[in-house]
C-alpha positions as a printed NumPy array, in Angstrom:
array([[  3.197,  53.9  ,   3.795],
       [  6.567,  54.53 ,   2.165],
       [  6.893,  55.196,  -1.564],
       [  8.725,  51.881,  -2.094],
       [  6.071,  49.928,  -0.184],
       [  3.295,  51.633,  -2.135],
       [  5.061,  50.81 ,  -5.411],
       [  5.413,  47.124,  -4.394],
       [  1.7  ,  46.887,  -3.546],
       [  0.714,  48.496,  -6.844],
       [  2.946,  46.077,  -8.766],
       [  1.374,  43.093,  -6.987],
       [ -2.133,  44.356,  -7.756],
       [ -1.197,  44.956, -11.379],
       [  0.249,  41.447, -11.644],
       [ -2.867,  39.897, -10.147],
       [ -5.088,  41.879, -12.52 ],
       [ -3.009,  40.821, -15.5  ],
       [ -3.147,  37.164, -14.423],
       [ -6.934,  37.345, -14.095],
       [ -7.165,  38.462, -17.718],
       [ -5.241,  35.415, -18.962],
       [ -7.192,  32.539, -20.542],
       [ -7.947,  29.733, -18.02 ],
       [ -5.557,  27.283, -19.755],
       [ -2.69 ,  29.768, -19.507],
       [ -3.482,  30.571, -15.854],
       [ -3.431,  26.813, -15.095],
       [  0.081,  26.56 , -16.473],
       [  1.379,  29.525, -14.509],
       [  0.018,  28.58 , -11.08 ],
       [  0.264,  24.765, -11.308],
       [ -0.353,  23.015,  -8.969],
       [ -3.125,  24.905,  -7.213],
       [ -5.634,  22.148,  -6.367],
       [ -6.047,  18.43 ,  -5.752],
       [ -4.014,  16.031,  -7.915],
       [ -5.449,  12.562,  -8.601],
       [ -2.949,   9.703,  -8.936],
       [ -4.593,   6.681, -10.584],
       [ -3.226,   3.227,  -9.764],
       [ -4.39 ,   0.621, -12.311],
       [ -4.144,  -2.147,  -9.714],
       [ -5.85 ,  -3.196,  -6.461],
       [ -4.735,  -1.78 ,  -3.098],
       [ -1.853,  -3.463,  -1.308],
       [  0.445,  -4.408,  -4.201],
       [  3.825,  -2.886,  -4.972],
       [  2.39 ,  -0.335,  -7.431],
       [ -0.178,   0.834,  -4.878],
       [  2.348,   1.018,  -2.027],
       [  4.792,   3.071,  -4.103],
       [  2.029,   5.381,  -5.359],
       [  0.817,   6.145,  -1.848],
       [  4.346,   6.909,  -0.66 ],
       [  4.811,   9.287,  -3.6  ],
       [  1.433,  10.928,  -2.933],
       [  2.296,  11.586,   0.713],
       [  5.703,  12.988,  -0.205],
       [  4.222,  15.299,  -2.859],
       [  1.641,  16.549,  -0.363],
       [  4.305,  17.329,   2.202],
       [  6.721,  18.912,  -0.226],
       [  4.206,  21.08 ,  -2.12 ],
       [  1.321,  21.555,   0.336],
       [ -1.311,  20.212,  -2.071],
       [ -3.669,  17.237,  -1.668],
       [ -2.732,  14.173,  -3.737],
       [ -5.35 ,  11.415,  -3.751],
       [ -4.622,   7.847,  -4.877],
       [ -7.488,   6.248,  -6.785],
       [ -7.321,   2.504,  -7.457],
       [ -8.811,   1.544, -10.831],
       [ -7.993,  -2.166, -11.328],
       [ -9.333,  -4.408, -14.067],
       [ -8.448,  -5.703, -17.53 ],
       [ -4.782,  -6.15 , -16.582],
       [ -4.578,  -2.463, -15.703],
       [ -6.13 ,  -1.166, -18.913],
       [ -9.14 ,   0.357, -17.114],
       [ -6.929,   2.613, -15.018],
       [ -4.741,   3.583, -17.968],
       [ -7.768,   4.51 , -20.062],
       [ -9.124,   6.64 , -17.205],
       [ -5.878,   8.621, -17.283],
       [ -5.907,   8.882, -21.079],
       [ -9.345,  10.518, -21.235],
       [ -8.631,  12.967, -18.39 ],
       [ -8.01 ,  16.652, -19.19 ],
       [ -4.295,  17.165, -19.971],
       [ -3.869,  19.74 , -17.214],
       [ -1.646,  17.763, -14.845],
       [ -4.344,  17.126, -12.256],
       [ -4.916,  13.485, -13.271],
       [ -1.881,  11.228, -13.638],
       [ -1.207,   7.506, -13.298],
       [  1.539,   5.319, -11.883],
       [  1.929,   2.137, -13.857],
       [  4.317,  -0.553, -15.048],
       [  4.978,  -1.894, -18.541],
       [  2.336,  -4.629, -18.177],
       [ -0.58 ,  -2.185, -18.428],
       [  1.155,   0.6  , -20.329],
       [  2.877,  -1.368, -23.094],
       [  2.089,  -5.067, -22.989],
       [ -1.703,  -5.126, -22.697],
       [ -2.352,  -3.037, -25.838],
       [  0.458,  -4.716, -27.779],
       [ -1.129,  -8.123, -27.213],
       [ -4.409,  -7.005, -28.809],
       [ -4.922,  -7.195, -32.564],
       [ -6.836,  -3.919, -32.26 ],
       [ -5.062,  -2.03 , -29.437],
       [ -7.419,  -0.056, -27.164],
       [ -4.719,   2.607, -26.829],
       [ -1.141,   3.357, -27.87 ],
       [  1.299,   4.489, -25.201],
       [  3.301,   6.648, -27.621],
       [  0.187,   8.431, -28.896],
       [ -2.132,   8.555, -25.887],
       [  0.193,   9.01 , -22.905],
       [  2.869,  11.476, -21.788],
       [  5.811,   9.906, -19.899],
       [  6.539,  12.065, -16.844],
       [  9.013,  10.232, -14.603],
       [ 10.445,   6.798, -13.911],
       [ 10.029,   6.09 , -10.204],
       [ 11.524,   2.602,  -9.773],
       [ 13.321,  -0.126, -11.69 ],
       [ 14.236,  -3.731, -11.012],
       [ 16.136,  -6.243, -13.095],
       [ 15.336,  -9.935, -13.349],
       [ 17.03 , -13.023, -11.988],
       [ 17.071, -16.205, -14.071],
       [ 16.538, -18.974, -11.531],
       [ 16.302, -22.77 , -11.342],
       [ 15.317, -25.104,  -8.483],
       [ 17.982, -25.568,  -5.853],
       [ 18.632, -29.147,  -6.993],
       [ 18.717, -28.393, -10.733],
       [ 21.579, -30.012, -12.69 ],
       [ 21.987, -26.723, -14.613],
       [ 24.574, -24.364, -13.161],
       [ 24.654, -21.702, -15.884],
       [ 22.271, -20.075, -18.298],
       [ 24.149, -21.732, -21.166],
       [ 23.438, -25.168, -19.677],
       [ 19.712, -24.387, -19.571],
       [ 19.738, -23.342, -23.233],
       [ 21.706, -26.436, -24.286],
       [ 19.493, -28.732, -22.202],
       [ 16.389, -27.252, -23.85 ],
       [ 17.667, -28.458, -27.222],
       [ 17.964, -32.048, -25.984],
       [ 14.902, -32.535, -23.788],
       [ 11.609, -31.001, -22.702],
       [ 12.193, -27.825, -20.622],
       [  9.446, -25.643, -19.187],
       [  9.321, -22.249, -17.511],
       [  6.678, -20.708, -15.269],
       [  5.338, -17.164, -15.412],
       [  2.979, -14.924, -13.457],
       [  0.372, -15.423, -16.174],
       [ -0.196, -15.263, -19.904],
       [  0.854, -11.839, -21.172],
       [  2.629, -10.902, -17.941],
       [  5.937,  -9.081, -18.03 ],
       [  8.04 , -12.114, -17.153],
       [  6.202, -14.168, -19.791],
       [  7.061, -11.657, -22.512],
       [ 10.633, -11.167, -21.334],
       [ 11.234, -14.902, -21.275],
       [  9.917, -15.147, -24.825],
       [ 12.325, -12.343, -25.803],
       [ 15.235, -14.223, -24.25 ],
       [ 14.112, -17.53 , -25.775],
       [ 14.083, -16.037, -29.264],
       [ 17.45 , -14.35 , -28.724],
       [ 19.156, -17.452, -27.313],
       [ 17.539, -20.018, -29.586],
       [ 16.212, -21.997, -26.623],
       [ 13.232, -24.347, -26.771],
       [ 11.105, -23.713, -23.688],
       [  7.461, -24.483, -22.931],
       [  5.495, -21.716, -21.227],
       [  3.423, -22.74 , -18.185],
       [  1.408, -19.758, -16.887],
       [  0.29 , -19.456, -13.257],
       [ -1.964, -16.989, -11.478],
       [  0.673, -14.721,  -9.968],
       [  4.295, -14.703,  -8.845],
       [  3.864, -16.864,  -5.728],
       [  2.254, -19.859,  -7.531],
       [  4.838, -19.577, -10.328],
       [  7.7  , -19.8  ,  -7.825],
       [  6.02 , -22.623,  -5.909],
       [  5.776, -24.571,  -9.169],
       [  9.484, -24.067,  -9.775],
       [ 10.485, -25.182,  -6.286],
       [  8.168, -28.202,  -6.546],
       [  9.861, -29.288,  -9.758],
       [  6.814, -28.733, -11.966],
       [  8.93 , -26.49 , -14.231],
       [ 12.65 , -26.116, -14.844],
       [ 13.249, -22.409, -15.104],
       [ 11.808, -18.92 , -14.607],
       [ 12.67 , -15.251, -14.311],
       [ 11.638, -13.204, -11.309],
       [ 12.512, -10.08 ,  -9.374],
       [ 15.21 , -10.196,  -6.663],
       [ 12.634,  -9.184,  -4.039],
       [ 10.218, -11.973,  -4.979],
       [ 13.004, -14.578,  -4.987],
       [ 14.818, -13.391,  -1.859],
       [ 13.417, -15.864,   0.688],
       [ 13.644, -18.904,  -1.598],
       [ 17.193, -18.006,  -2.617],
       [ 18.256, -17.583,   1.011],
       [ 16.877, -21.03 ,   1.872],
       [ 18.529, -22.686,  -1.119],
       [ 15.242, -23.749,  -2.684],
       [ 16.077, -21.666,  -5.765],
       [ 19.431, -20.88 ,  -7.366],
       [ 20.256, -17.838,  -9.548],
       [ 22.048, -18.399, -12.843],
       [ 22.16 , -14.892, -14.334],
       [ 20.902, -11.34 , -13.954],
       [ 19.363,  -9.284, -16.748],
       [ 21.203,  -6.041, -15.962],
       [ 24.131,  -4.443, -17.796],
       [ 26.324,  -4.915, -14.707],
       [ 26.237,  -7.344, -11.803],
       [ 23.824,  -6.437,  -9.033],
       [ 25.285,  -5.359,  -5.657],
       [ 23.17 ,  -7.938,  -3.827],
       [ 24.328, -10.754,  -6.136],
       [ 28.03 , -10.117,  -6.845],
       [ 28.722, -13.735,  -7.822],
       [ 25.874, -14.004, -10.333],
       [ 26.946, -13.17 , -13.914],
       [ 24.959, -10.975, -16.276],
       [ 23.405, -12.265, -19.483],
       [ 26.067, -10.301, -21.334],
       [ 28.834, -12.088, -19.44 ],
       [ 27.036, -15.373, -20.083],
       [ 27.298, -14.91 , -23.84 ],
       [ 23.905, -13.297, -24.571],
       [ 24.466,  -9.615, -25.307],
       [ 21.694,  -7.405, -26.593],
       [ 19.006,  -8.378, -24.1  ],
       [ 18.994,  -6.098, -21.064],
       [ 15.62 ,  -6.408, -19.407],
       [ 13.829,  -5.267, -16.305],
       [ 10.586,  -3.992, -14.85 ],
       [ 10.022,  -0.276, -14.437],
       [  7.37 ,   1.799, -12.728],
       [  6.581,   5.226, -14.123],
       [  4.221,   8.165, -13.849],
       [  2.278,   9.132, -16.98 ],
       [ -0.278,  11.743, -17.919],
       [ -2.641,  12.145, -20.875],
       [ -1.35 ,  13.197, -24.276],
       [ -0.961,  16.884, -25.159],
       [  0.043,  18.103, -21.716],
       [  1.7  ,  21.554, -21.645],
       [  5.504,  21.095, -21.523],
       [  5.824,  23.414, -18.532],
       [  3.45 ,  21.261, -16.47 ],
       [  5.198,  18.049, -17.569],
       [  8.54 ,  19.458, -16.429],
       [  7.065,  20.646, -13.136],
       [  5.515,  17.237, -12.504],
       [  8.768,  15.481, -13.404],
       [ 10.568,  17.516, -10.742],
       [  7.796,  17.   ,  -8.173],
       [  7.622,  13.231,  -8.694],
       [ 11.401,  12.804,  -8.769],
       [ 11.746,  14.802,  -5.547],
       [  9.07 ,  12.606,  -3.966],
       [ 11.018,   9.43 ,  -4.843],
       [ 13.954,  10.723,  -2.831],
       [ 11.879,  11.157,   0.34 ],
       [ 12.772,   8.913,   3.314],
       [  9.389,   7.149,   3.3  ],
       [  9.552,   6.328,  -0.396],
       [ 13.154,   5.154,  -0.144],
       [ 12.194,   2.856,   2.743],
       [  9.417,   1.25 ,   0.669],
       [ 11.656,   0.949,  -2.388],
       [ 14.388,  -0.719,  -0.35 ],
       [ 11.884,  -3.301,   0.897],
       [ 11.062,  -4.165,  -2.741],
       [ 14.777,  -4.027,  -3.72 ],
       [ 13.965,  -1.352,  -6.307],
       [ 16.493,   0.98 ,  -7.882],
       [ 15.27 ,   4.573,  -7.458],
       [ 18.195,   6.43 ,  -8.997],
       [ 16.659,   9.537, -10.649],
       [ 16.647,   9.489, -14.447],
       [ 15.824,  12.218, -16.937],
       [ 12.649,  12.232, -18.977],
       [ 14.798,  11.528, -22.048],
       [ 16.353,   8.473, -20.401],
       [ 12.943,   7.194, -19.303],
       [ 11.581,   7.631, -22.828],
       [ 14.534,   5.591, -24.171],
       [ 13.834,   2.762, -21.711],
       [ 10.223,   2.672, -22.921],
       [ 11.296,   2.761, -26.573],
       [ 13.875,  -0.018, -26.14 ],
       [ 11.418,  -2.204, -24.227],
       [  8.73 ,  -1.63 , -26.85 ],
       [ 11.008,  -2.925, -29.611],
       [ 12.063,  -6.029, -27.662],
       [  8.546,  -6.853, -26.466],
       [  7.02 ,  -6.336, -29.891],
       [  9.586,  -8.708, -31.416],
       [  8.827, -11.3  , -28.715],
       [  5.077, -11.071, -29.33 ],
       [  5.508, -11.487, -33.078],
       [  8.065, -14.298, -32.734],
       [  5.801, -16.322, -30.43 ],
       [  2.567, -15.252, -32.178],
       [  1.012, -14.138, -28.908],
       [ -1.511, -11.56 , -30.094],
       [ -5.041, -12.211, -28.895],
       [ -8.442, -11.398, -30.31 ],
       [ -9.978,  -8.32 , -28.666]])
């Protein structure tokens, strides 16, 4: 054995011995990830959140040679899964992929919130984003968002949602308050019944994702009036934004993000951010995201935190304006 080889071996042994003397929490930070990672989905199997989570899990496994197991924990509008992530050890081995409905809206609707996202969760990475389309039936006499608002001041106008306390319910209430519209909320049990009600003429108006509305828009059974993004969407170049329509200040959309418990070591949070972001750029994930018409442009943790903060302010104002808080 050469002198240089012997020196290298001795240095490796010394490093291993030094690492063994470190406290377990410190060792976990230095060799993360070294074992199975659990990714909690606070929704049943088969939905968009579950599909995206499984694509991310497979990409992380392939990219980092570690097992990543998806665990579905549905119930209580996603709160059961979120709470399971909150009480997990903050070591990076239990994380959750969720949307604003479970992360922000569910606790904000309770007079005594079961958890607080800014106190009990650590934002790790945004993995997808979609803006909303404001749509009317194909035969509606309204051809702009302004006409809907003006019509609501003269006659009864109703909008459908995916359910009481759902994201599109809260966002519509935010728009209603901002625009001064008078709209009656008619909740349905999911996106499909809400759109069917619109196309059947049971309601006059709704907001929905481009992916959910795609088939009905293509057939002419629904017509888009505006998009909720800052700029026009590539797939809808002729549809103006709310800003262009005279309603600045309300940019809204639905995001999906990965969170961990509070008090996670910064080094592990940064490592997870990189791992998750890399996974969203994998071919399989991009294929799934394209099917849902999701935007998967990588964003920094700071940018993701700002999206959450901005949404929190708008949603809180909508809840208070419409007096939507429920008893626990």
